[in-house]
Legacy VTK file of the C-alpha trace (Angstrom):
# vtk DataFile Version 3.0
C-alpha trace
ASCII
DATASET POLYDATA
POINTS 187 float
13.815 10.485 -5.173
12.763 12.827 -2.092
12.630 11.840 1.632
10.989 13.925 4.339
11.880 14.080 7.736
10.452 15.172 10.963
11.330 18.843 10.536
10.054 18.628 6.961
13.482 18.869 5.681
14.052 17.540 2.245
16.785 15.309 1.093
17.413 14.839 -2.256
18.590 11.035 -3.186
20.503 10.273 -6.341
18.155 8.699 -8.929
19.667 5.423 -8.558
19.332 5.317 -4.892
16.152 3.303 -5.128
14.871 0.459 -7.501
10.835 0.153 -6.971
11.391 1.812 -3.559
13.964 -0.528 -2.324
17.589 0.695 -1.814
20.161 -0.277 -4.099
22.988 0.197 -1.523
21.451 -0.572 1.922
24.718 0.072 3.543
24.898 3.977 2.112
21.078 4.008 2.974
21.464 2.713 6.407
24.269 5.090 7.069
22.159 7.895 5.693
19.153 7.030 8.090
21.675 6.691 10.897
23.084 10.000 10.547
19.819 11.878 9.787
18.494 10.159 13.218
21.437 11.644 15.067
21.271 14.939 13.468
17.254 15.306 14.167
17.872 13.686 17.447
15.520 10.917 16.864
16.043 8.199 19.612
14.656 5.068 18.882
15.626 1.307 18.609
12.721 -0.114 16.239
11.185 0.898 13.000
8.267 -0.003 10.881
8.557 -0.788 7.056
6.020 0.284 4.515
6.780 -1.454 1.048
5.326 0.303 -2.082
2.638 -1.449 -3.889
5.056 -1.787 -7.008
7.667 -3.924 -4.974
4.962 -6.405 -4.092
2.734 -9.293 -5.639
-0.808 -8.866 -4.740
-3.321 -11.387 -5.958
-6.703 -12.949 -4.794
-6.238 -16.832 -4.787
-8.587 -19.686 -4.519
-7.887 -22.098 -1.670
-10.309 -25.019 -0.437
-12.527 -23.683 2.185
-12.319 -26.789 4.305
-8.600 -25.827 5.223
-7.602 -24.067 8.343
-5.465 -21.063 8.174
-2.290 -23.014 8.641
-3.080 -25.713 6.093
-4.150 -23.083 3.653
-0.649 -21.368 4.284
1.172 -24.763 3.650
-1.053 -25.493 0.869
0.308 -22.041 -0.667
3.899 -22.841 0.207
3.655 -26.345 -1.400
5.114 -26.475 -4.835
2.984 -29.681 -5.553
-0.330 -28.027 -4.896
-2.917 -27.387 -7.747
-2.286 -23.676 -6.795
-0.987 -21.576 -9.971
0.997 -18.563 -9.051
2.967 -16.472 -11.844
6.032 -16.142 -9.317
8.270 -18.549 -7.653
6.451 -18.284 -4.215
9.533 -20.129 -2.309
11.617 -17.014 -3.017
9.123 -14.546 -1.162
8.249 -13.623 2.277
4.108 -13.727 2.078
1.018 -13.822 3.592
-2.560 -14.674 3.059
-5.718 -12.893 4.162
-8.955 -15.093 4.572
-11.922 -13.248 2.873
-15.788 -14.117 3.380
-16.081 -15.269 -0.303
-16.746 -18.888 -1.036
-17.902 -20.379 -4.087
-18.317 -24.035 -5.731
-15.435 -24.772 -8.079
-14.331 -27.628 -10.546
-15.684 -31.069 -9.187
-18.214 -29.372 -6.715
-15.358 -28.487 -4.533
-15.888 -25.459 -2.116
-13.442 -22.937 -2.609
-12.555 -19.716 -0.401
-10.774 -16.539 -1.672
-7.842 -15.323 0.038
-5.491 -12.062 -0.589
-2.227 -13.324 -1.257
0.358 -10.642 -0.684
4.357 -11.439 -1.287
7.515 -9.643 -1.272
10.539 -11.052 -2.659
13.051 -12.355 -0.066
15.963 -10.393 -1.716
13.953 -7.075 -1.482
13.371 -8.068 2.471
17.093 -9.083 3.014
18.235 -5.702 1.865
15.584 -3.668 3.947
16.855 -5.824 6.848
20.482 -5.167 6.162
19.698 -1.337 5.621
18.049 -1.337 9.110
20.746 -3.343 10.556
23.337 -0.566 9.245
20.972 1.950 10.748
21.347 0.466 14.110
17.426 -0.487 14.093
15.205 -3.223 14.753
12.275 -4.061 12.540
8.518 -4.091 14.329
6.447 -4.572 11.396
6.587 -4.947 7.440
3.572 -3.572 5.657
2.484 -2.992 1.905
1.157 0.689 1.114
-2.314 -0.347 0.662
-2.968 -1.875 4.187
-1.451 1.251 5.860
-4.016 3.219 3.796
-6.908 0.719 4.901
-5.849 1.057 8.297
-6.583 4.823 8.032
-10.264 4.308 6.960
-10.662 1.021 9.306
-13.498 2.346 11.201
-15.445 2.888 8.002
-14.599 -0.512 6.778
-15.803 -1.897 9.889
-19.340 -0.416 9.603
-19.665 -1.894 6.246
-22.864 -4.030 5.695
-23.188 -7.177 3.765
-22.920 -6.383 -0.125
-21.434 -2.941 0.979
-17.603 -2.127 -0.230
-15.030 0.486 -0.284
-12.937 1.121 -3.378
-9.560 2.562 -2.542
-7.401 3.849 -5.580
-3.785 3.885 -5.318
-2.351 6.133 -8.230
1.193 5.621 -9.074
3.426 6.692 -11.799
3.522 3.443 -13.557
0.004 1.895 -12.726
-2.953 2.257 -10.550
-3.919 -0.226 -8.049
-7.658 -0.700 -7.281
-8.494 -2.346 -3.889
-12.159 -3.479 -3.120
-12.658 -4.215 0.565
-15.723 -5.029 2.504
-16.254 -5.377 6.367
-13.712 -8.204 6.339
-10.952 -6.327 4.522
-9.525 -6.619 0.841
-11.647 -8.885 -1.347
-10.285 -7.953 -4.755
LINES 1 188
187 0 1 2 3 4 5 6 7 8 9 10 11 12 13 14 15 16 17 18 19 20 21 22 23 24 25 26 27 28 29 30 31 32 33 34 35 36 37 38 39 40 41 42 43 44 45 46 47 48 49 50 51 52 53 54 55 56 57 58 59 60 61 62 63 64 65 66 67 68 69 70 71 72 73 74 75 76 77 78 79 80 81 82 83 84 85 86 87 88 89 90 91 92 93 94 95 96 97 98 99 100 101 102 103 104 105 106 107 108 109 110 111 112 113 114 115 116 117 118 119 120 121 122 123 124 125 126 127 128 129 130 131 132 133 134 135 136 137 138 139 140 141 142 143 144 145 146 147 148 149 150 151 152 153 154 155 156 157 158 159 160 161 162 163 164 165 166 167 168 169 170 171 172 173 174 175 176 177 178 179 180 181 182 183 184 185 186
């Protein structure tokens, strides 16, 4: 693993320093970040974190369209809901993003598609511990694809009905395909 800093100095990390882009030893990694910031004279108290797609669970889910955003969030959190997710959602930090796509499901129930994005709480705790060791507060936490979509936000906002942008995130273990309409990711 390689890390590049402001003056493009390359730092080689040991092979076992990261597991799915998450530090295996947050104290050592936090100390390294603090040390490099001091050497490079980077003066800040806050940081934004971008998780790799391979460290996240991302899926389109169906939620009854009659629910408000808060009710939809609670629906996903509720283990007794009919929603089937192949991960223990209570062990993740997650968010849902509403899409424009609605359809009729079983029993003629109107459903709406949402994008579910989650990070294991253990991974988030590790990153927070690393930032604490580096004397940094977290501002935001994102997934790689959301940062990439932000770069083309103007193009996304100009899409008309039934127009989509397809983004491929090519990684060594898999390729992630994100399909976005003017409201954001839909698949």
